[in-house]
Structure formats: C-alpha cells, structure tokens
N, CA, C, O and the ligand as a Tripos MOL2 file, in Angstrom:
@<TRIPOS>MOLECULE
protein
  273   271    69     0     0
PROTEIN
NO_CHARGES

@<TRIPOS>ATOM
      1 N           0.8510   -1.1840   -0.0750 N.3       1 MET1
      2 CA         -0.0600   -0.1060    0.0640 C.3       1 MET1
      3 C           0.6870    1.2700   -0.0370 C.2       1 MET1
      4 O           1.4170    1.4600    0.9350 O.2       1 MET1
      5 N           0.6900    2.2270   -0.9220 N.am      2 PRO2
      6 CA          1.4840    3.3030   -1.0500 C.3       2 PRO2
      7 C           1.3460    4.2010    0.0350 C.2       2 PRO2
      8 O           0.1840    4.2350    0.4390 O.2       2 PRO2
      9 N           2.1860    4.9970    0.6960 N.am      3 PRO3
     10 CA          1.9390    5.9670    1.8550 C.3       3 PRO3
     11 C           0.7380    6.8570    1.4280 C.2       3 PRO3
     12 O           0.5230    7.2840    0.2940 O.2       3 PRO3
     13 N           0.1380    7.0190    2.3350 N.am      4 LEU4
     14 CA         -1.1460    7.9110    1.9770 C.3       4 LEU4
     15 C          -0.6440    9.6020    2.4430 C.2       4 LEU4
     16 O          -0.1350    9.9270    3.5150 O.2       4 LEU4
     17 N          -0.9350   10.3920    1.4100 N.am      5 THR5
     18 CA         -0.4470   11.8140    1.8180 C.3       5 THR5
     19 C          -1.6080   12.7370    1.8680 C.2       5 THR5
     20 O          -2.6510   12.4270    1.2930 O.2       5 THR5
     21 N          -1.4840   13.9020    2.5500 N.am      6 CYS6
     22 CA         -2.5350   14.9520    2.5630 C.3       6 CYS6
     23 C          -2.8920   15.2990    0.9970 C.2       6 CYS6
     24 O          -2.1340   15.3130    0.0270 O.2       6 CYS6
     25 N          -4.3900   15.5920    1.0790 N.am      7 SER7
     26 CA         -4.8940   15.9030   -0.3690 C.3       7 SER7
     27 C          -4.8500   17.3040   -0.5340 C.2       7 SER7
     28 O          -5.1290   17.6320   -1.6880 O.2       7 SER7
     29 N          -4.5910   18.2570    0.2360 N.am      8 ALA8
     30 CA         -4.5150   19.6520    0.1230 C.3       8 ALA8
     31 C          -3.2940   19.7520   -0.8990 C.2       8 ALA8
     32 O          -2.2900   19.0430   -0.9710 O.2       8 ALA8
     33 N          -3.6540   20.7620   -1.6070 N.am      9 LYS9
     34 CA         -2.6990   21.3250   -2.7350 C.3       9 LYS9
     35 C          -1.2960   21.4390   -2.3770 C.2       9 LYS9
     36 O          -1.1040   22.2520   -1.4730 O.2       9 LYS9
     37 N          -0.2500   20.8540   -2.8300 N.am     10 GLY10
     38 CA          1.1030   21.1230   -2.5330 C.3      10 GLY10
     39 C           1.6240   20.5430   -1.2780 C.2      10 GLY10
     40 O           2.8020   20.6000   -0.9230 O.2      10 GLY10
     41 N           0.6540   19.9790   -0.6330 N.am     11 CYS11
     42 CA          1.2180   19.3180    0.7570 C.3      11 CYS11
     43 C           1.5870   17.8070    0.6370 C.2      11 CYS11
     44 O           0.8010   16.9680    0.1990 O.2      11 CYS11
     45 N           2.8290   17.5400    1.0570 N.am     12 ARG12
     46 CA          3.5440   16.2830    0.9900 C.3      12 ARG12
     47 C           3.2410   15.4640    2.3740 C.2      12 ARG12
     48 O           3.6490   14.3060    2.4690 O.2      12 ARG12
     49 N           2.5510   16.0520    3.3970 N.am     13 ALA13
     50 CA          2.6110   15.2260    4.7260 C.3      13 ALA13
     51 C           1.7920   14.1870    4.7520 C.2      13 ALA13
     52 O           0.8520   14.1200    3.9590 O.2      13 ALA13
     53 N           2.0210   13.2900    5.6110 N.am     14 ASP14
     54 CA          1.2630   11.9520    5.8240 C.3      14 ASP14
     55 C           0.0670   12.4310    6.0890 C.2      14 ASP14
     56 O          -0.0890   13.4530    6.7590 O.2      14 ASP14
     57 N          -1.0580   11.6290    5.5090 N.am     15 ALA15
     58 CA         -2.3780   11.8640    6.0900 C.3      15 ALA15
     59 C          -2.6270   11.1900    7.3670 C.2      15 ALA15
     60 O          -1.9880   10.1750    7.6450 O.2      15 ALA15
     61 N          -3.5050   11.6720    8.1650 N.am     16 VAL16
     62 CA         -3.8860   11.1870    9.4250 C.3      16 VAL16
     63 C          -5.2570   11.2870    9.6270 C.2      16 VAL16
     64 O          -5.6480   10.7230   10.6490 O.2      16 VAL16
     65 N          -6.1710   11.8850    8.8960 N.am     17 TRP17
     66 CA         -7.5250   12.0790    8.8300 C.3      17 TRP17
     67 C          -8.1580   11.6810    7.2180 C.2      17 TRP17
     68 O          -7.6500   11.9220    6.1230 O.2      17 TRP17
     69 N          -9.3310   11.0510    7.5180 N.am     18 ALA18
     70 CA         -9.8670   10.7040    6.2340 C.3      18 ALA18
     71 C         -11.1970   11.4460    6.1950 C.2      18 ALA18
     72 O         -12.1620   10.9820    6.8020 O.2      18 ALA18
     73 N         -11.2840   12.5960    5.4940 N.am     19 LEU19
     74 CA        -12.6540   13.3390    5.3690 C.3      19 LEU19
     75 C         -13.7830   12.3250    4.3670 C.2      19 LEU19
     76 O         -13.4380   11.8460    3.2870 O.2      19 LEU19
     77 N         -14.9260   12.1650    4.8780 N.am     20 GLU20
     78 CA        -15.8860   11.4230    3.9960 C.3      20 GLU20
     79 C         -16.8990   12.3080    3.5210 C.2      20 GLU20
     80 O         -17.5660   12.9120    4.3620 O.2      20 GLU20
     81 N         -17.1240   12.4850    2.2810 N.am     21 TRP21
     82 CA        -17.9860   13.4670    1.6120 C.3      21 TRP21
     83 C         -18.6640   12.7880    0.8220 C.2      21 TRP21
     84 O         -18.5270   11.6010    0.5270 O.2      21 TRP21
     85 N         -19.7750   13.8990    0.2890 N.am     22 ASN22
     86 CA        -20.7670   13.1380   -0.7220 C.3      22 ASN22
     87 C         -21.3300   14.5130   -1.2370 C.2      22 ASN22
     88 O         -21.5470   15.3180   -0.3310 O.2      22 ASN22
     89 N         -21.6030   14.9270   -2.4720 N.am     23 ASN23
     90 CA        -22.1550   15.6800   -3.4490 C.3      23 ASN23
     91 C         -23.5360   15.1730   -3.6600 C.2      23 ASN23
     92 O         -23.6460   14.0470   -4.1460 O.2      23 ASN23
     93 N         -24.4850   15.7730   -3.3950 N.am     24 PRO24
     94 CA        -26.0250   15.0070   -3.4310 C.3      24 PRO24
     95 C         -26.1940   15.2650   -5.0070 C.2      24 PRO24
     96 O         -26.8010   14.4680   -5.7220 O.2      24 PRO24
     97 N         -25.5990   16.4600   -5.4940 N.am     25 ARG25
     98 CA        -26.0790   16.5440   -7.1600 C.3      25 ARG25
     99 C         -25.4060   15.6310   -7.9250 C.2      25 ARG25
    100 O         -25.8650   15.2810   -9.0120 O.2      25 ARG25
    101 N         -24.0520   15.0660   -7.3590 N.am     26 LEU26
    102 CA        -23.5250   14.0050   -8.2870 C.3      26 LEU26
    103 C         -23.4250   12.6790   -7.8600 C.2      26 LEU26
    104 O         -23.0790   11.7960   -8.6450 O.2      26 LEU26
    105 N         -23.7370   12.4210   -6.5100 N.am     27 HIS27
    106 CA        -23.4500   11.1460   -6.1420 C.3      27 HIS27
    107 C         -24.6700   10.8770   -5.4500 C.2      27 HIS27
    108 O         -25.4570   11.7300   -5.0400 O.2      27 HIS27
    109 N         -24.8100    9.2700   -5.3160 N.am     28 THR28
    110 CA        -26.0610    8.8720   -4.7140 C.3      28 THR28
    111 C         -25.6870    8.9590   -3.1240 C.2      28 THR28
    112 O         -24.5550    9.1030   -2.6610 O.2      28 THR28
    113 N         -26.9750    8.8290   -2.3680 N.am     29 PRO29
    114 CA        -26.6870    9.3830   -1.1010 C.3      29 PRO29
    115 C         -25.9300    8.3640   -0.3360 C.2      29 PRO29
    116 O         -25.4870    8.8080    0.7230 O.2      29 PRO29
    117 N         -25.6380    7.0220   -0.5990 N.am     30 GLU30
    118 CA        -24.7600    6.1230    0.1270 C.3      30 GLU30
    119 C         -23.2390    6.2930   -0.3390 C.2      30 GLU30
    120 O         -22.2990    5.8140    0.2960 O.2      30 GLU30
    121 N         -23.1110    6.9870   -1.4550 N.am     31 ARG31
    122 CA        -21.6630    7.2480   -1.8650 C.3      31 ARG31
    123 C         -20.6690    8.0070   -1.0320 C.2      31 ARG31
    124 O         -21.0090    9.0720   -0.5170 O.2      31 ARG31
    125 N         -19.6430    7.5960   -0.8950 N.am     32 ARG32
    126 CA        -18.5810    8.3310   -0.0390 C.3      32 ARG32
    127 C         -17.3430    8.6870   -0.8180 C.2      32 ARG32
    128 O         -16.7840    7.7670   -1.4150 O.2      32 ARG32
    129 N         -16.8400    9.9100   -0.8910 N.am     33 LYS33
    130 CA        -15.6750   10.2250   -1.4930 C.3      33 LYS33
    131 C         -14.8610   10.5740   -0.2540 C.2      33 LYS33
    132 O         -15.3280   11.1120    0.7490 O.2      33 LYS33
    133 N         -13.3380   10.1360   -0.4670 N.am     34 THR34
    134 CA        -12.6830   10.4150    0.5150 C.3      34 THR34
    135 C         -11.5080   11.3680   -0.0180 C.2      34 THR34
    136 O         -10.8820   11.3360   -1.0780 O.2      34 THR34
    137 N         -11.4230   12.2780    1.1520 N.am     35 TRP35
    138 CA        -10.1990   13.2210    0.9240 C.3      35 TRP35
    139 C          -9.2910   12.9830    2.1300 C.2      35 TRP35
    140 O          -9.7140   12.9830    3.2860 O.2      35 TRP35
    141 N          -7.9880   12.7740    1.7800 N.am     36 LEU36
    142 CA         -7.2060   12.6750    2.9120 C.3      36 LEU36
    143 C          -6.4120   14.0570    3.6590 C.2      36 LEU36
    144 O          -6.2460   15.0590    2.9630 O.2      36 LEU36
    145 N          -6.0570   14.0490    4.7390 N.am     37 ALA37
    146 CA         -5.6970   15.3710    5.3930 C.3      37 ALA37
    147 C          -4.7490   14.9800    6.5890 C.2      37 ALA37
    148 O          -5.0170   14.0590    7.3610 O.2      37 ALA37
    149 N          -3.4950   15.8420    6.6840 N.am     38 CYS38
    150 CA         -2.8380   16.0950    7.6610 C.3      38 CYS38
    151 C          -3.4010   16.6520    8.7450 C.2      38 CYS38
    152 O          -4.5380   17.1230    8.7540 O.2      38 CYS38
    153 N          -2.5540   16.6190    9.7980 N.am     39 ASP39
    154 CA         -3.3450   17.5260   11.1180 C.3      39 ASP39
    155 C          -3.5450   19.0370   10.6810 C.2      39 ASP39
    156 O          -4.5740   19.6800   10.8860 O.2      39 ASP39
    157 N          -2.3250   19.5370   10.0020 N.am     40 GLU40
    158 CA         -2.5130   20.8650    9.6260 C.3      40 GLU40
    159 C          -3.7730   21.1360    8.6450 C.2      40 GLU40
    160 O          -4.4140   22.1600    8.8820 O.2      40 GLU40
    161 N          -4.1170   20.4630    7.7570 N.am     41 HIS41
    162 CA         -5.1370   20.6140    6.8750 C.3      41 HIS41
    163 C          -6.6870   20.1450    6.9090 C.2      41 HIS41
    164 O          -7.6570   20.3810    6.1890 O.2      41 HIS41
    165 N          -6.4680   19.3480    8.1160 N.am     42 ARG42
    166 CA         -7.7330   18.8170    8.3230 C.3      42 ARG42
    167 C          -8.9110   20.0510    8.4770 C.2      42 ARG42
    168 O         -10.0330   20.0150    7.9710 O.2      42 ARG42
    169 N          -8.4060   21.0360    9.2270 N.am     43 GLY43
    170 CA         -9.4700   22.0020    9.4180 C.3      43 GLY43
    171 C          -9.9570   22.7240    8.0980 C.2      43 GLY43
    172 O         -11.1420   22.7960    7.7740 O.2      43 GLY43
    173 N          -8.9050   23.2490    7.3750 N.am     44 SER44
    174 CA         -9.3770   24.0870    6.2810 C.3      44 SER44
    175 C         -10.0100   23.0450    5.1620 C.2      44 SER44
    176 O         -10.8660   23.5300    4.4230 O.2      44 SER44
    177 N          -9.6820   21.7370    4.9870 N.am     45 LEU45
    178 CA        -10.4830   20.7930    4.1500 C.3      45 LEU45
    179 C         -11.7890   20.4240    4.4030 C.2      45 LEU45
    180 O         -12.6520   20.2130    3.5520 O.2      45 LEU45
    181 N         -11.9460   20.3290    6.0120 N.am     46 SER46
    182 CA        -13.3280   19.9800    6.3210 C.3      46 SER46
    183 C         -14.3470   21.1540    6.3660 C.2      46 SER46
    184 O         -15.5570   21.0820    6.1520 O.2      46 SER46
    185 N         -13.5380   22.3600    6.7200 N.am     47 GLU47
    186 CA        -14.4240   23.6360    6.5360 C.3      47 GLU47
    187 C         -14.7760   23.9390    5.0210 C.2      47 GLU47
    188 O         -15.7510   24.6240    4.7140 O.2      47 GLU47
    189 N         -13.9920   23.4300    4.1830 N.am     48 PHE48
    190 CA        -14.2810   23.7030    2.5600 C.3      48 PHE48
    191 C         -15.5740   22.5710    2.2770 C.2      48 PHE48
    192 O         -16.4660   22.9810    1.5340 O.2      48 PHE48
    193 N         -15.6880   21.4000    2.7440 N.am     49 LEU49
    194 CA        -16.6760   20.5240    2.3870 C.3      49 LEU49
    195 C         -17.7920   20.9420    3.1520 C.2      49 LEU49
    196 O         -18.8340   21.0700    2.5100 O.2      49 LEU49
    197 N         -17.8380   21.2250    4.5620 N.am     50 ALA50
    198 CA        -18.7350   21.5060    5.5470 C.3      50 ALA50
    199 C         -19.8820   22.7540    4.7900 C.2      50 ALA50
    200 O         -21.1110   22.7700    4.7270 O.2      50 ALA50
    201 N         -18.8200   23.7290    4.2840 N.am     51 ALA51
    202 CA        -19.4530   24.9700    4.0420 C.3      51 ALA51
    203 C         -20.3490   24.7120    2.4920 C.2      51 ALA51
    204 O         -21.1070   25.5580    2.0160 O.2      51 ALA51
    205 N         -20.1080   23.5860    1.9720 N.am     52 ARG52
    206 CA        -21.0140   23.3670    0.7280 C.3      52 ARG52
    207 C         -22.0240   22.1380    1.2480 C.2      52 ARG52
    208 O         -22.7670   21.7090    0.3660 O.2      52 ARG52
    209 N         -22.1240   21.6380    2.3040 N.am     53 GLY53
    210 CA        -22.8040   20.8710    2.7620 C.3      53 GLY53
    211 C         -22.5320   19.4550    2.4940 C.2      53 GLY53
    212 O         -23.4620   18.6710    2.6850 O.2      53 GLY53
    213 N         -21.3250   18.9690    2.0530 N.am     54 PHE54
    214 CA        -20.7740   17.8060    1.5960 C.3      54 PHE54
    215 C         -20.1510   16.7880    2.6590 C.2      54 PHE54
    216 O         -19.9270   15.5800    2.5880 O.2      54 PHE54
    217 N         -19.9770   17.6300    3.5640 N.am     55 LEU55
    218 CA        -18.9800   16.7310    4.7200 C.3      55 LEU55
    219 C         -20.0420   15.9090    5.4260 C.2      55 LEU55
    220 O         -21.1080   16.3560    5.8480 O.2      55 LEU55
    221 N         -19.4990   14.2850    5.5270 N.am     56 ARG56
    222 CA        -20.3570   13.3590    6.1320 C.3      56 ARG56
    223 C         -19.5290   13.1350    7.2960 C.2      56 ARG56
    224 O         -20.1730   13.3670    8.3190 O.2      56 ARG56
    225 N         -18.4400   12.7990    7.5010 N.am     57 ASP57
    226 CA        -17.7550   12.1220    8.5330 C.3      57 ASP57
    227 C         -16.2370   12.3900    8.4050 C.2      57 ASP57
    228 O         -15.7230   12.4920    7.2910 O.2      57 ASP57
    229 N         -15.5460   12.5010    9.5020 N.am     58 VAL58
    230 CA        -14.0920   12.6960    9.6280 C.3      58 VAL58
    231 C         -13.5900   11.2840   10.5250 C.2      58 VAL58
    232 O         -14.2060   10.8410   11.4950 O.2      58 VAL58
    233 N         -12.7090   10.8790   10.1270 N.am     59 ARG59
    234 CA        -12.2080    9.6150   10.8560 C.3      59 ARG59
    235 C         -10.7270    9.5840   10.4230 C.2      59 ARG59
    236 O         -10.2720    9.9420    9.3370 O.2      59 ARG59
    237 N          -9.9230    8.9800   11.7150 N.am     60 PRO60
    238 CA         -8.7900    8.6320   11.7650 C.3      60 PRO60
    239 C          -8.6690    7.6420   10.5530 C.2      60 PRO60
    240 O          -9.4330    6.6900   10.3950 O.2      60 PRO60
    241 N          -7.4870    8.0070    9.5960 N.am     61 VAL61
    242 CA         -6.9460    7.2010    8.4490 C.3      61 VAL61
    243 C          -6.9870    5.8130    8.8080 C.2      61 VAL61
    244 O          -7.6200    4.9910    8.1460 O.2      61 VAL61
    245 N          -6.3690    5.5460    9.7780 N.am     62 SER62
    246 CA         -6.2040    4.1190   10.0660 C.3      62 SER62
    247 C          -7.4740    3.3030   10.2340 C.2      62 SER62
    248 O          -7.3740    2.0810   10.3440 O.2      62 SER62
    249 N          -8.8150    3.9720   10.2650 N.am     63 GLU63
    250 CA         -9.8780    3.4350   10.4300 C.3      63 GLU63
    251 C         -10.3560    3.2280    9.1820 C.2      63 GLU63
    252 O         -11.2640    2.4080    9.0450 O.2      63 GLU63
    253 N          -9.9100    3.8320    8.2050 N.am     64 THR64
    254 CA        -10.6560    3.5210    6.9960 C.3      64 THR64
    255 C          -9.9480    2.7690    6.0420 C.2      64 THR64
    256 O          -8.7580    3.0280    5.8570 O.2      64 THR64
    257 N         -10.5130    1.8660    5.4030 N.am     65 SER65
    258 CA         -9.7920    1.0570    4.3770 C.3      65 SER65
    259 C          -9.9400    1.4640    2.8880 C.2      65 SER65
    260 O          -9.4360    0.8220    1.9660 O.2      65 SER65
    261 N         -10.7790    2.7420    2.7190 N.am     66 GLU66
    262 CA        -10.9200    2.9650    1.4940 C.3      66 GLU66
    263 C          -9.8840    3.9510    0.8380 C.2      66 GLU66
    264 O          -9.5520    5.0040    1.3830 O.2      66 GLU66
    265 N          -9.5250    3.6330   -0.0650 N.am     67 ALA67
    266 CA         -8.4300    4.6840   -0.5920 C.3      67 ALA67
    267 C          -9.2300    5.6710   -1.5140 C.2      67 ALA67
    268 O         -10.2610    5.2520   -2.0400 O.2      67 ALA67
    269 N          -8.8640    6.8000   -1.7120 N.am     68 PRO68
    270 CA         -9.3980    7.8280   -2.6040 C.3      68 PRO68
    271 C          -9.6220    7.6750   -3.9620 C.2      68 PRO68
    272 O         -10.0770    8.6090   -4.6220 O.2      68 PRO68
    273 ZN         -1.6570   18.6260    4.6830 Zn       69 ZN69
@<TRIPOS>BOND
     1     1     2 1
     2     2     3 1
     3     3     4 2
     4     3     5 am
     5     5     6 1
     6     6     7 1
     7     7     8 2
     8     7     9 am
     9     9    10 1
    10    10    11 1
    11    11    12 2
    12    11    13 am
    13    13    14 1
    14    14    15 1
    15    15    16 2
    16    15    17 am
    17    17    18 1
    18    18    19 1
    19    19    20 2
    20    19    21 am
    21    21    22 1
    22    22    23 1
    23    23    24 2
    24    23    25 am
    25    25    26 1
    26    26    27 1
    27    27    28 2
    28    27    29 am
    29    29    30 1
    30    30    31 1
    31    31    32 2
    32    31    33 am
    33    33    34 1
    34    34    35 1
    35    35    36 2
    36    35    37 am
    37    37    38 1
    38    38    39 1
    39    39    40 2
    40    39    41 am
    41    41    42 1
    42    42    43 1
    43    43    44 2
    44    43    45 am
    45    45    46 1
    46    46    47 1
    47    47    48 2
    48    47    49 am
    49    49    50 1
    50    50    51 1
    51    51    52 2
    52    51    53 am
    53    53    54 1
    54    54    55 1
    55    55    56 2
    56    55    57 am
    57    57    58 1
    58    58    59 1
    59    59    60 2
    60    59    61 am
    61    61    62 1
    62    62    63 1
    63    63    64 2
    64    63    65 am
    65    65    66 1
    66    66    67 1
    67    67    68 2
    68    67    69 am
    69    69    70 1
    70    70    71 1
    71    71    72 2
    72    71    73 am
    73    73    74 1
    74    74    75 1
    75    75    76 2
    76    75    77 am
    77    77    78 1
    78    78    79 1
    79    79    80 2
    80    79    81 am
    81    81    82 1
    82    82    83 1
    83    83    84 2
    84    83    85 am
    85    85    86 1
    86    86    87 1
    87    87    88 2
    88    87    89 am
    89    89    90 1
    90    90    91 1
    91    91    92 2
    92    91    93 am
    93    93    94 1
    94    94    95 1
    95    95    96 2
    96    95    97 am
    97    97    98 1
    98    98    99 1
    99    99   100 2
   100    99   101 am
   101   101   102 1
   102   102   103 1
   103   103   104 2
   104   103   105 am
   105   105   106 1
   106   106   107 1
   107   107   108 2
   108   107   109 am
   109   109   110 1
   110   110   111 1
   111   111   112 2
   112   111   113 am
   113   113   114 1
   114   114   115 1
   115   115   116 2
   116   115   117 am
   117   117   118 1
   118   118   119 1
   119   119   120 2
   120   119   121 am
   121   121   122 1
   122   122   123 1
   123   123   124 2
   124   123   125 am
   125   125   126 1
   126   126   127 1
   127   127   128 2
   128   127   129 am
   129   129   130 1
   130   130   131 1
   131   131   132 2
   132   131   133 am
   133   133   134 1
   134   134   135 1
   135   135   136 2
   136   135   137 am
   137   137   138 1
   138   138   139 1
   139   139   140 2
   140   139   141 am
   141   141   142 1
   142   142   143 1
   143   143   144 2
   144   143   145 am
   145   145   146 1
   146   146   147 1
   147   147   148 2
   148   147   149 am
   149   149   150 1
   150   150   151 1
   151   151   152 2
   152   151   153 am
   153   153   154 1
   154   154   155 1
   155   155   156 2
   156   155   157 am
   157   157   158 1
   158   158   159 1
   159   159   160 2
   160   159   161 am
   161   161   162 1
   162   162   163 1
   163   163   164 2
   164   163   165 am
   165   165   166 1
   166   166   167 1
   167   167   168 2
   168   167   169 am
   169   169   170 1
   170   170   171 1
   171   171   172 2
   172   171   173 am
   173   173   174 1
   174   174   175 1
   175   175   176 2
   176   175   177 am
   177   177   178 1
   178   178   179 1
   179   179   180 2
   180   179   181 am
   181   181   182 1
   182   182   183 1
   183   183   184 2
   184   183   185 am
   185   185   186 1
   186   186   187 1
   187   187   188 2
   188   187   189 am
   189   189   190 1
   190   190   191 1
   191   191   192 2
   192   191   193 am
   193   193   194 1
   194   194   195 1
   195   195   196 2
   196   195   197 am
   197   197   198 1
   198   198   199 1
   199   199   200 2
   200   199   201 am
   201   201   202 1
   202   202   203 1
   203   203   204 2
   204   203   205 am
   205   205   206 1
   206   206   207 1
   207   207   208 2
   208   207   209 am
   209   209   210 1
   210   210   211 1
   211   211   212 2
   212   211   213 am
   213   213   214 1
   214   214   215 1
   215   215   216 2
   216   215   217 am
   217   217   218 1
   218   218   219 1
   219   219   220 2
   220   219   221 am
   221   221   222 1
   222   222   223 1
   223   223   224 2
   224   223   225 am
   225   225   226 1
   226   226   227 1
   227   227   228 2
   228   227   229 am
   229   229   230 1
   230   230   231 1
   231   231   232 2
   232   231   233 am
   233   233   234 1
   234   234   235 1
   235   235   236 2
   236   235   237 am
   237   237   238 1
   238   238   239 1
   239   239   240 2
   240   239   241 am
   241   241   242 1
   242   242   243 1
   243   243   244 2
   244   243   245 am
   245   245   246 1
   246   246   247 1
   247   247   248 2
   248   247   249 am
   249   249   250 1
   250   250   251 1
   251   251   252 2
   252   251   253 am
   253   253   254 1
   254   254   255 1
   255   255   256 2
   256   255   257 am
   257   257   258 1
   258   258   259 1
   259   259   260 2
   260   259   261 am
   261   261   262 1
   262   262   263 1
   263   263   264 2
   264   263   265 am
   265   265   266 1
   266   266   267 1
   267   267   268 2
   268   267   269 am
   269   269   270 1
   270   270   271 1
   271   271   272 2
@<TRIPOS>SUBSTRUCTURE
     1 MET1         2 RESIDUE 1 A MET
     2 PRO2         6 RESIDUE 1 A PRO
     3 PRO3        10 RESIDUE 1 A PRO
     4 LEU4        14 RESIDUE 1 A LEU
     5 THR5        18 RESIDUE 1 A THR
     6 CYS6        22 RESIDUE 1 A CYS
     7 SER7        26 RESIDUE 1 A SER
     8 ALA8        30 RESIDUE 1 A ALA
     9 LYS9        34 RESIDUE 1 A LYS
    10 GLY10       38 RESIDUE 1 A GLY
    11 CYS11       42 RESIDUE 1 A CYS
    12 ARG12       46 RESIDUE 1 A ARG
    13 ALA13       50 RESIDUE 1 A ALA
    14 ASP14       54 RESIDUE 1 A ASP
    15 ALA15       58 RESIDUE 1 A ALA
    16 VAL16       62 RESIDUE 1 A VAL
    17 TRP17       66 RESIDUE 1 A TRP
    18 ALA18       70 RESIDUE 1 A ALA
    19 LEU19       74 RESIDUE 1 A LEU
    20 GLU20       78 RESIDUE 1 A GLU
    21 TRP21       82 RESIDUE 1 A TRP
    22 ASN22       86 RESIDUE 1 A ASN
    23 ASN23       90 RESIDUE 1 A ASN
    24 PRO24       94 RESIDUE 1 A PRO
    25 ARG25       98 RESIDUE 1 A ARG
    26 LEU26      102 RESIDUE 1 A LEU
    27 HIS27      106 RESIDUE 1 A HIS
    28 THR28      110 RESIDUE 1 A THR
    29 PRO29      114 RESIDUE 1 A PRO
    30 GLU30      118 RESIDUE 1 A GLU
    31 ARG31      122 RESIDUE 1 A ARG
    32 ARG32      126 RESIDUE 1 A ARG
    33 LYS33      130 RESIDUE 1 A LYS
    34 THR34      134 RESIDUE 1 A THR
    35 TRP35      138 RESIDUE 1 A TRP
    36 LEU36      142 RESIDUE 1 A LEU
    37 ALA37      146 RESIDUE 1 A ALA
    38 CYS38      150 RESIDUE 1 A CYS
    39 ASP39      154 RESIDUE 1 A ASP
    40 GLU40      158 RESIDUE 1 A GLU
    41 HIS41      162 RESIDUE 1 A HIS
    42 ARG42      166 RESIDUE 1 A ARG
    43 GLY43      170 RESIDUE 1 A GLY
    44 SER44      174 RESIDUE 1 A SER
    45 LEU45      178 RESIDUE 1 A LEU
    46 SER46      182 RESIDUE 1 A SER
    47 GLU47      186 RESIDUE 1 A GLU
    48 PHE48      190 RESIDUE 1 A PHE
    49 LEU49      194 RESIDUE 1 A LEU
    50 ALA50      198 RESIDUE 1 A ALA
    51 ALA51      202 RESIDUE 1 A ALA
    52 ARG52      206 RESIDUE 1 A ARG
    53 GLY53      210 RESIDUE 1 A GLY
    54 PHE54      214 RESIDUE 1 A PHE
    55 LEU55      218 RESIDUE 1 A LEU
    56 ARG56      222 RESIDUE 1 A ARG
    57 ASP57      226 RESIDUE 1 A ASP
    58 VAL58      230 RESIDUE 1 A VAL
    59 ARG59      234 RESIDUE 1 A ARG
    60 PRO60      238 RESIDUE 1 A PRO
    61 VAL61      242 RESIDUE 1 A VAL
    62 SER62      246 RESIDUE 1 A SER
    63 GLU63      250 RESIDUE 1 A GLU
    64 THR64      254 RESIDUE 1 A THR
    65 SER65      258 RESIDUE 1 A SER
    66 GLU66      262 RESIDUE 1 A GLU
    67 ALA67      266 RESIDUE 1 A ALA
    68 PRO68      270 RESIDUE 1 A PRO
    69 ZN69       273 GROUP 0 **** ****
C-alpha cells in the first residue's frame, strides 16, 4: 500500500484524517468520496466541504480502508 499523503494542494505530509464527503448533485446518498488530510489541513479541508454541505464524516485514516 503506497503511503497516504494529504489531499491539500502542494502538501506532502502524511495523511492522518480521512474526510468522507458526498455531493448530492453528483453522487447517490450512500456514496462516499474520501479526502485525506494531515493534522494541519484537516481544518481547512473539512471547512471547505462543510460550507458546501458535503461533509459526512471525519475519521482517523487508520480506521478507513477506502483509498481515494
Ligand atoms: Zn496537509
């Protein structure tokens, strides 16, 4: 399994968090997309998703088996 890195643009840090989101206009309700985030970017990435009503869950990356 390749190392998981943060999804923030230009960030090479190891991902610690998995942000699970869903865009109701594009995805069926049970579908989950995953963004990975380091500690530093967890806040900004989750705010971005939450502001659009897309954020569904934030979990430690060790608890999710789903690759983005
Ligand atoms: Zn980052």
